[in-house]
C-alpha positions as CSV (number, residue, x, y, z in Angstrom):
1,M,-10.9,-0.2,17.8
2,A,-8.3,-2.0,19.5
3,G,-5.0,-2.4,18.7
4,V,-4.9,0.5,16.5
5,R,-3.6,3.8,17.4
6,P,-5.5,6.8,16.3
7,S,-2.1,9.2,15.9
8,S,-0.9,6.5,13.3
9,V,-3.7,5.6,11.1
10,W,-6.2,8.0,9.9
11,C,-9.2,7.5,7.8
12,T,-9.5,9.8,4.3
13,Q,-11.0,9.6,0.9
14,R,-9.7,9.3,-2.4
15,S,-10.1,12.3,-4.9
16,G,-9.1,13.6,-8.2
17,F,-9.5,15.7,-11.6
18,A,-11.8,13.7,-14.0
19,P,-11.8,15.4,-17.3
20,S,-14.4,14.1,-20.2
21,S,-11.6,11.6,-21.4
22,R,-11.0,9.0,-19.1
23,R,-7.9,8.1,-20.8
24,Y,-6.2,11.1,-19.2
25,Q,-7.9,10.8,-16.1
26,I,-5.7,11.8,-12.9
27,T,-6.7,11.2,-9.4
28,M,-4.8,11.1,-6.3
29,V,-5.8,10.5,-2.4
30,K,-6.6,13.8,-0.7
31,E,-3.2,13.6,1.0
32,G,-1.4,14.8,-2.2
33,Y,-3.2,18.1,-1.7
34,W,-2.2,18.7,2.0
35,Y,1.2,17.9,1.0
36,G,1.3,19.2,-2.4
37,L,-0.5,22.1,-2.5
38,P,1.9,24.2,0.3
39,L,5.0,23.5,-1.5
40,V,3.5,24.9,-4.9
41,L,2.3,28.1,-3.0
42,T,6.2,28.3,-1.4
43,S,7.4,28.1,-5.0
44,G,5.0,30.5,-6.5
45,G,5.6,33.1,-3.9
46,L,9.5,32.6,-4.3
47,L,9.2,32.9,-8.0
48,G,7.5,36.1,-7.2
49,F,10.2,37.5,-5.5
50,R,12.5,36.5,-8.7
51,L,14.3,33.9,-6.2
52,Y,14.3,31.4,-9.3
53,W,16.5,28.6,-8.4
54,L,14.8,28.2,-5.0
55,G,11.2,28.6,-6.3
56,A,12.4,25.7,-9.0
57,F,13.6,23.7,-5.9
58,F,10.3,24.0,-4.1
59,L,8.3,23.4,-7.5
60,I,10.0,20.1,-8.6
61,L,9.5,18.9,-4.9
62,A,5.5,19.5,-5.0
63,L,5.6,17.6,-8.0
64,L,7.3,14.7,-6.8
65,V,5.0,14.9,-3.7
66,L,1.6,14.8,-5.8
67,N,3.3,12.1,-8.1
68,F,3.7,9.9,-4.8
69,F,0.2,10.2,-3.9
70,R,-1.3,9.6,-7.6
71,D,-4.0,6.9,-7.1
72,P,-4.5,5.4,-10.8
73,D,-7.4,3.1,-11.8
74,R,-6.3,-0.6,-12.5
75,K,-7.8,-3.5,-14.2
76,I,-9.2,-6.2,-11.5
77,T,-9.4,-9.9,-12.4
78,S,-12.6,-11.3,-11.8
79,E,-10.8,-14.8,-11.8
80,T,-12.0,-17.0,-8.7
81,G,-9.1,-17.9,-6.4
82,A,-6.6,-15.2,-8.1
83,M,-4.9,-13.6,-5.3
84,V,-3.8,-9.9,-6.4
85,S,-1.0,-8.3,-5.5
86,P,-1.9,-5.3,-2.4
87,A,0.9,-2.9,-3.2
88,D,3.0,-1.7,-6.1
89,G,6.7,-2.4,-6.0
90,R,9.5,-5.0,-5.9
91,V,9.2,-8.5,-4.3
92,V,12.4,-8.8,-2.0
93,Q,11.8,-12.0,-0.3
94,I,9.4,-14.9,-0.7
95,A,9.8,-16.9,2.6
96,D,8.1,-19.6,4.7
97,E,7.8,-19.0,8.3
98,E,5.2,-19.3,11.0
99,Y,2.5,-16.7,12.1
100,A,0.0,-16.8,15.0
101,G,1.4,-20.4,15.7
102,R,1.1,-21.9,11.9
103,A,3.1,-22.4,9.1
104,V,2.6,-19.2,6.0
105,K,4.3,-18.5,3.2
106,R,5.3,-14.9,3.3
107,V,5.7,-12.6,0.2
108,S,7.3,-9.2,0.9
109,I,7.1,-6.0,-1.6
110,F,9.4,-3.2,-1.0
111,M,7.8,0.2,-2.0
112,S,10.4,2.7,-3.2
113,P,9.3,6.5,-3.1
114,L,8.8,6.6,-6.7
115,D,5.9,4.0,-6.8
116,V,2.0,4.2,-5.9
117,H,1.4,3.5,-2.5
118,V,-2.3,3.0,-2.4
119,N,-2.8,-0.5,-0.9
120,R,-5.4,-3.2,-2.0
121,S,-7.2,-6.1,-1.0
122,P,-5.6,-9.2,-2.3
123,I,-8.9,-11.3,-2.3
124,P,-12.4,-10.4,-1.7
125,G,-13.8,-11.3,2.0
126,A,-14.3,-9.7,5.4
127,I,-11.7,-7.9,7.4
128,T,-11.8,-10.3,10.4
129,D,-8.9,-8.9,12.5
130,L,-7.0,-5.7,12.6
131,R,-4.5,-4.5,14.9
132,Y,-1.6,-1.9,15.0
133,K,1.8,-3.0,16.4
134,Q,4.2,-0.4,17.6
135,G,7.9,-0.9,16.5
136,A,11.2,0.4,15.2
137,F,11.8,2.1,12.0
138,H,14.5,-0.1,9.9
139,V,14.8,0.7,6.2
140,A,11.8,-1.6,5.1
141,S,13.4,-3.8,2.1
142,L,15.7,-5.4,5.5
143,E,14.1,-8.8,6.5
144,K,14.0,-7.9,9.9
145,A,11.6,-5.1,8.8
146,S,8.9,-7.6,8.7
147,I,8.7,-8.6,12.8
148,E,10.5,-5.5,14.1
149,N,8.9,-2.2,12.4
150,E,5.7,-0.4,13.1
151,Q,2.9,-1.9,10.9
152,N,-0.8,-2.4,10.7
153,I,-1.8,-5.9,10.0
154,F,-5.3,-6.9,8.9
155,T,-6.8,-10.2,7.9
156,V,-9.5,-10.5,5.2
157,V,-11.4,-14.0,5.1
158,G,-13.3,-15.0,1.9
159,D,-15.0,-17.9,0.5
160,E,-11.6,-18.2,-1.7
161,G,-9.6,-18.6,1.6
162,T,-7.5,-16.1,4.3
163,V,-4.8,-13.7,3.6
164,V,-3.1,-11.6,6.2
165,V,-1.7,-8.4,5.1
166,K,0.9,-6.4,7.1
167,Q,1.4,-2.3,6.1
168,I,4.7,-2.2,7.2
169,A,6.5,1.4,8.4
170,G,10.2,2.2,7.0
171,L,13.1,4.5,7.7
172,L,11.0,7.6,5.8
173,A,7.4,6.0,5.9
174,R,6.4,7.2,9.4
175,R,2.6,7.2,8.8
176,I,0.0,4.1,8.1
177,V,-2.8,5.2,6.9
178,F,-6.1,2.7,6.8
179,W,-9.3,3.2,5.7
180,K,-11.6,0.4,6.5
181,R,-12.9,-0.9,9.8
182,L,-13.3,-4.3,11.5
183,G,-16.0,-6.3,10.0
184,D,-16.2,-4.2,6.3
185,Q,-16.3,-6.2,3.4
186,V,-13.9,-5.5,0.8
187,G,-13.6,-6.9,-3.3
188,R,-10.5,-8.3,-5.0
189,G,-8.3,-5.0,-5.7
190,Q,-10.2,-2.6,-3.7
191,R,-8.2,0.2,-1.8
192,V,-8.0,-0.1,1.7
193,G,-5.2,2.4,2.6
194,L,-1.5,3.7,2.0
195,I,1.7,4.3,3.4
196,K,3.4,7.4,3.4
197,F,7.0,8.0,1.7
198,G,8.6,4.6,1.0
199,S,7.3,1.3,2.6
200,R,6.8,-2.4,2.5
201,V,3.7,-4.6,2.3
202,D,4.2,-8.1,3.3
203,V,1.3,-11.3,2.3
204,L,1.1,-14.2,4.7
205,V,-0.7,-17.2,2.9
206,E,-1.5,-20.8,3.2
207,P,1.6,-22.9,2.5
208,G,-0.2,-24.7,-0.5
209,V,-1.1,-21.5,-2.5
210,E,0.7,-21.6,-5.5
211,I,2.9,-18.2,-6.0
212,R,3.3,-17.1,-9.4
213,V,5.8,-14.0,-8.7
214,K,9.7,-14.1,-7.9
215,V,12.1,-12.1,-6.2
216,G,13.3,-9.5,-8.3
217,D,9.7,-9.0,-10.1
218,H,8.1,-5.5,-10.2
219,I,4.6,-5.8,-9.5
220,R,1.5,-3.5,-9.5
221,A,-1.2,-3.5,-7.1
222,G,-4.6,-4.7,-8.3
223,S,-3.8,-5.8,-11.6
224,D,-1.0,-8.2,-11.3
225,I,-1.7,-11.9,-9.6
226,L,0.4,-12.9,-6.7
227,G,-0.7,-16.5,-7.1
228,Y,-3.7,-18.6,-6.9
229,I,-5.6,-19.9,-3.9
230,R,-6.9,-23.2,-5.1
231,P,-10.0,-25.4,-3.5
232,K,-9.1,-27.8,-0.8
233,G,-9.6,-31.4,-1.5
């Protein structure tokens, strides 16, 4: 796949524990087990040797890691023209700028380590462009991170319009995961990837899109609406 570094963008699957009552369903992406279980085992070993404080530290760390990789279900709107948030986090900037030689409006969402980090598609459509850009690892909340930081960029084109999404690495987030391929069809709010341990997502849309969020809002991927793409004409 042109422009995508295999060492930085990996394919994976979602898994979880689903008891009989859906209300208490717990799910997470598989990376959660890879990172979390070694910490749980380390904690158990230390507690077995009666190193209680150290064991407790690793247990708390394991719980934080497992919490980071949680992947809750979200109620996705079916409203035509609705553009849902691709990420959980806080809106840090809304700005007009140029991208690929055309005017766009950018909505930047900063994801702290406590937010859900599974990313979703804002609109239904096909992935028509997919590129990986190497770069720096500035703090993701800074404005320059949008241009200078390492990032995975994908474009979704559908009957409702076109949206460009940037998965941007941050100071701690050094691994971007993207599960889809060029040409894949995605639904509104469908899971497409994640960024590990704190990061940022930028959404680029046409200037005429009606943005419904403001700087400082905390939003959730899939269930919260960023704005509306109105029919032209």
